[in-house]
Each structure stands twice: as structure tokens, then as C-alpha cells.
Backbone as CSV, one residue per row, in Angstrom:
resi,resn,N_x,N_y,N_z,CA_x,CA_y,CA_z,C_x,C_y,C_z
1,ALA,-21.492,10.108,-15.373,-20.284,10.216,-16.101,-19.505,8.502,-14.966
2,ARG,-19.045,7.938,-16.553,-18.298,6.360,-16.557,-16.742,6.523,-15.890
3,PHE,-16.316,5.596,-15.121,-14.956,5.685,-14.405,-14.188,4.712,-15.155
4,PRO,-13.362,5.493,-16.209,-12.913,5.190,-17.402,-12.408,3.638,-16.990
5,LEU,-11.933,3.162,-17.340,-11.467,1.487,-17.548,-10.564,1.047,-16.860
6,ALA,-9.055,2.269,-18.107,-8.389,2.344,-17.635,-7.885,2.597,-15.745
7,HIS,-8.355,3.089,-15.602,-8.395,3.432,-13.983,-8.964,3.023,-13.348
8,LEU,-9.572,1.951,-13.650,-9.373,0.781,-12.543,-8.566,-0.469,-12.781
9,LEU,-8.269,-0.670,-14.147,-7.288,-1.034,-14.107,-6.340,-1.523,-13.272
10,HIS,-5.159,-0.187,-13.484,-4.049,0.689,-12.589,-4.950,0.311,-11.347
11,ALA,-5.600,0.875,-10.373,-5.954,0.561,-9.547,-6.516,-0.406,-8.707
12,CYS,-6.677,-1.754,-9.360,-6.817,-2.985,-9.213,-4.995,-3.693,-9.349
13,THR,-3.954,-3.243,-9.930,-2.678,-3.628,-9.822,-1.923,-3.604,-8.903
14,TRP,-2.546,-1.766,-8.842,-1.808,-1.167,-7.352,-2.309,-1.772,-6.004
15,LEU,-3.781,-2.192,-6.261,-4.321,-2.957,-4.464,-3.516,-4.639,-4.717
16,LYS,-3.140,-5.368,-5.920,-3.243,-6.462,-6.092,-1.932,-6.210,-5.491
17,ALA,-0.699,-5.264,-6.001,0.625,-4.737,-5.537,0.919,-4.509,-4.226
18,CYS,-0.068,-3.751,-3.976,0.098,-3.484,-2.296,-0.044,-4.704,-1.926
19,SER,-1.166,-5.987,-2.102,-1.909,-6.857,-1.411,-0.087,-7.470,-1.561
20,ASP,0.696,-7.965,-2.180,1.819,-8.640,-2.586,2.631,-7.956,-0.873
21,ILE,2.382,-6.732,-1.595,3.611,-6.767,-0.404,3.336,-6.453,1.289
22,VAL,1.772,-6.450,1.955,1.615,-6.739,2.706,1.639,-8.298,3.916
23,GLU,1.109,-9.184,2.202,2.094,-10.603,2.630,3.459,-10.505,2.873
24,LEU,4.383,-9.509,2.778,5.295,-10.218,3.499,5.436,-9.469,4.455
25,THR,4.399,-8.953,5.209,5.058,-8.217,6.263,5.745,-8.673,7.135
26,PRO,5.937,-8.847,7.995,7.979,-9.620,8.927,7.049,-9.924,10.292
27,ARG,6.967,-11.286,11.205,5.532,-11.123,12.009,6.209,-10.045,13.553
28,SER,7.423,-9.576,14.050,6.978,-8.828,14.587,6.700,-8.071,14.407
29,MET,6.031,-7.058,13.805,5.500,-6.018,12.503,4.031,-6.315,12.606
30,ALA,3.528,-7.446,12.297,2.872,-7.764,12.847,1.970,-7.932,14.092
31,GLN,2.838,-8.108,14.546,2.299,-8.541,16.448,2.272,-6.851,16.801
32,ALA,3.139,-6.027,16.079,3.062,-4.681,16.760,1.308,-4.333,16.881
33,VAL,1.297,-4.435,15.555,0.192,-3.942,15.545,-1.441,-4.685,15.565
34,ALA,-1.138,-5.907,15.571,-2.236,-6.723,16.200,-2.625,-6.452,18.231
35,PRO,-3.800,-6.193,18.872,-3.928,-5.541,19.631,-3.717,-7.192,21.007
36,GLY,-3.517,-7.160,21.895,-3.159,-8.229,22.485,-4.403,-8.936,22.838
37,ALA,-5.674,-8.209,23.161,-7.017,-9.051,23.226,-7.435,-9.190,22.478
38,LEU,-7.548,-8.936,21.063,-7.406,-9.565,19.754,-7.278,-11.015,20.197
39,LEU,-5.054,-11.278,19.787,-4.906,-12.058,19.985,-5.028,-13.095,20.860
40,GLU,-5.770,-12.916,22.002,-6.213,-13.242,23.040,-6.918,-14.501,22.320
41,ARG,-8.676,-13.997,22.101,-8.913,-14.363,21.298,-9.204,-15.439,19.941
42,LEU,-8.373,-15.189,19.153,-8.096,-16.312,17.913,-7.007,-17.076,18.288
43,PRO,-7.206,-18.126,17.364,-7.117,-19.403,17.566,-5.173,-19.057,17.890
44,ALA,-4.897,-20.875,18.611,-3.764,-20.093,18.903,-3.128,-20.323,17.702
45,ARG,-2.809,-20.618,16.654,-1.977,-20.556,14.954,-1.567,-19.436,14.715
46,LEU,-3.069,-18.750,14.764,-3.073,-17.002,14.555,-2.764,-16.046,15.253
47,ALA,-2.420,-16.626,16.724,-2.380,-15.624,17.463,-0.600,-15.788,17.530
48,GLU,-0.029,-16.708,17.317,0.993,-17.136,17.017,1.958,-16.174,16.267
49,ASP,1.437,-16.485,14.738,1.496,-15.868,13.507,0.247,-14.997,13.398
50,PRO,0.225,-13.240,13.481,-1.001,-12.912,13.540,-0.391,-12.314,11.526
51,SER,0.792,-12.681,11.049,1.080,-12.537,10.051,0.191,-12.780,8.608
52,LEU,-0.699,-14.494,9.477,-1.656,-15.272,9.042,-2.731,-15.148,9.123
53,LEU,-3.136,-13.795,9.860,-4.046,-13.287,9.833,-4.493,-12.409,8.947
54,ILE,-3.395,-11.442,8.187,-3.541,-10.304,7.685,-3.699,-10.905,6.603
55,PHE,-2.708,-12.145,6.486,-2.677,-12.833,4.784,-4.483,-13.131,4.346
56,ALA,-5.225,-13.530,5.409,-6.645,-13.792,5.658,-7.425,-13.521,5.930
57,ALA,-6.998,-12.502,6.076,-8.863,-11.139,5.644,-8.434,-9.962,5.299
58,LEU,-7.035,-9.766,4.903,-6.518,-8.182,3.759,-6.342,-9.015,2.745
59,CYS,-5.252,-9.999,2.033,-4.171,-10.387,1.293,-4.610,-11.395,0.302
60,VAL,-5.854,-12.323,0.764,-6.167,-13.159,-0.590,-8.019,-12.465,-0.473
61,PRO,-9.081,-12.144,-0.224,-9.251,-10.954,-0.929,-9.040,-9.919,-2.082
62,VAL,-8.446,-9.279,-1.194,-7.827,-7.882,-2.219,-7.210,-8.794,-3.479
63,ARG,-6.405,-9.589,-3.432,-5.757,-10.389,-4.425,-6.485,-10.755,-5.084
64,SER,-7.288,-11.876,-4.844,-8.870,-12.187,-5.697,-9.918,-11.256,-6.460
65,THR,-10.282,-10.558,-5.468,-10.769,-8.642,-5.868,-10.083,-8.756,-7.595
66,ALA,-9.170,-8.239,-7.529,-8.425,-7.031,-7.865,-8.066,-8.493,-8.992
67,SER,-8.000,-9.938,-8.984,-7.178,-10.373,-9.895,-8.914,-10.649,-11.421
68,SER,-9.965,-10.632,-10.360,-11.503,-11.185,-11.667,-11.403,-9.822,-11.882
69,VAL,-10.907,-8.534,-11.449,-11.578,-7.129,-12.134,-10.214,-6.940,-13.113
70,ILE,-9.225,-7.223,-13.405,-7.746,-7.604,-14.273,-8.474,-7.851,-15.079
71,LEU,-9.221,-9.229,-15.160,-8.996,-10.044,-16.318,-10.486,-9.947,-16.896
72,ILE,-11.493,-9.394,-16.566,-12.446,-9.424,-16.806,-12.522,-7.535,-18.074
73,GLY,-11.387,-7.004,-17.354,-11.669,-6.039,-18.374,-10.357,-5.495,-19.363
74,GLN,-9.248,-6.550,-19.026,-8.707,-7.257,-19.954,-9.810,-8.025,-21.008
75,LYS,-10.365,-8.659,-20.947,-11.556,-9.416,-22.044,-11.759,-7.891,-22.742
76,SER,-12.404,-6.425,-21.817,-13.370,-6.073,-22.400,-12.679,-5.376,-23.687
77,LEU,-10.693,-4.929,-22.825,-10.665,-3.882,-23.391,-9.667,-4.999,-25.287
78,PHE,-9.892,-6.209,-24.971,-9.159,-6.774,-25.701,-10.196,-7.225,-27.413
79,THR,-11.606,-7.266,-26.385,-12.561,-7.338,-27.860,-12.780,-5.764,-28.127
80,LEU,-12.979,-4.733,-27.760,-12.965,-3.166,-28.294,-11.729,-3.152,-29.180
81,THR,-10.543,-4.037,-29.816,-9.587,-3.826,-30.061,-9.427,-4.927,-31.523
82,VAL,-10.624,-5.991,-31.438,-10.639,-7.265,-32.593,-11.847,-6.794,-33.281
83,PRO,-11.116,-7.409,-34.596,-12.824,-7.291,-35.816,-13.634,-8.511,-35.275
84,GLN,-15.399,-7.754,-35.706,-15.755,-9.019,-34.819,-15.825,-10.200,-35.870
85,SER,-15.367,-9.792,-36.948,-15.122,-11.358,-37.615,-14.406,-12.508,-37.613
86,GLU,-13.172,-12.137,-36.378,-12.339,-12.652,-35.553,-12.293,-13.047,-33.956
87,MET,-13.205,-12.301,-33.613,-13.763,-11.968,-31.997,-13.345,-14.057,-31.015
88,GLY,-14.316,-15.608,-32.239,-14.474,-16.317,-31.470,-12.743,-17.151,-31.131
89,ALA,-11.621,-16.576,-32.162,-10.496,-17.154,-31.686,-9.553,-16.225,-30.985
90,ALA,-10.119,-15.318,-31.836,-9.351,-14.275,-30.470,-9.199,-14.185,-29.323
91,LEU,-10.403,-14.621,-28.849,-10.484,-14.601,-27.315,-10.759,-15.935,-26.562
92,ALA,-10.737,-16.719,-27.737,-9.250,-18.396,-27.333,-8.524,-18.510,-27.165
93,SER,-7.882,-17.828,-28.051,-6.288,-17.701,-27.866,-5.546,-16.914,-26.282
94,LEU,-6.782,-15.310,-26.230,-6.404,-14.973,-25.008,-6.815,-15.823,-23.361
95,ASP,-7.677,-16.701,-23.949,-7.648,-18.063,-22.881,-6.221,-18.285,-21.952
96,VAL,-6.728,-18.892,-23.934,-5.282,-19.484,-23.588,-3.991,-19.443,-22.673
97,LEU,-3.645,-17.872,-23.217,-2.299,-17.285,-22.509,-2.816,-16.929,-21.621
98,GLN,-3.817,-16.463,-21.260,-3.402,-16.598,-19.761,-3.569,-17.278,-18.951
99,SER,-4.552,-18.939,-19.113,-4.075,-20.153,-18.980,-2.578,-20.722,-18.817
100,CYS,-1.734,-20.191,-19.311,-0.959,-20.088,-19.410,0.571,-18.946,-17.889
101,VAL,-0.292,-18.169,-18.643,0.270,-16.778,-17.094,-0.352,-17.889,-15.880
102,GLY,-0.817,-18.408,-15.707,-1.561,-18.484,-14.178,-0.855,-19.774,-13.794
103,VAL,-0.539,-21.399,-14.617,0.367,-21.653,-14.462,1.895,-21.767,-14.346
104,LEU,2.258,-20.018,-14.808,4.202,-20.140,-15.003,3.507,-19.354,-13.383
105,ALA,2.454,-18.592,-12.948,2.420,-17.113,-12.031,2.344,-18.548,-10.639
């Protein structure tokens, strides 16, 4: 059985939103989650601010993976709805729109 693309896009959007929420974790909460032994072995900057470790180890990989899957999913759904004769112009327009959104974000 194939995994429906819509479910994959919803899951990636949810993961990306969750990583944004985790990124906003207050420093005090991050220090409560990170064990003291782990903090002692980290560089000074990470030991002072464990939320940076959470951002680097969790948020960045999740966000980049989810973003890539979302972009690929958007293109594949887009190509299903566009007539074959207009595919080149339509994909070029989609690329321009995605670039504009990336600049605005």
C-alpha cells in the first residue's frame, strides 16, 4: 500500500510547526530537561544556553527535512493538475513563487 502524499505533506507541516514551537522553549525549561552531566561535557556556550543545543540538534534537521519534503510534494501535486503542454511555464512560475515566499519568510 502506498502512503498518500496528502498525509505526508500534513505530517511534514505538523513537524515543521512543532520544531518552530520547540525553538521557542524558554531557557529555564531547556535547562530542566538537559541533565547536568550532559551540560558539563558541552562547550561553554551550549552549557549556558541549552536551548541552542535543542535548536541545533532537533529543530534544524526537522525543519530542513520537512521543508524539502513539502517542496517536493508541492511540485508533484502541481504537476498532476497542470496540462502537459503548459508544464514548463507552470513549473517556472511555481519556482518563482516559491523563491518569493522564501525571500519574504
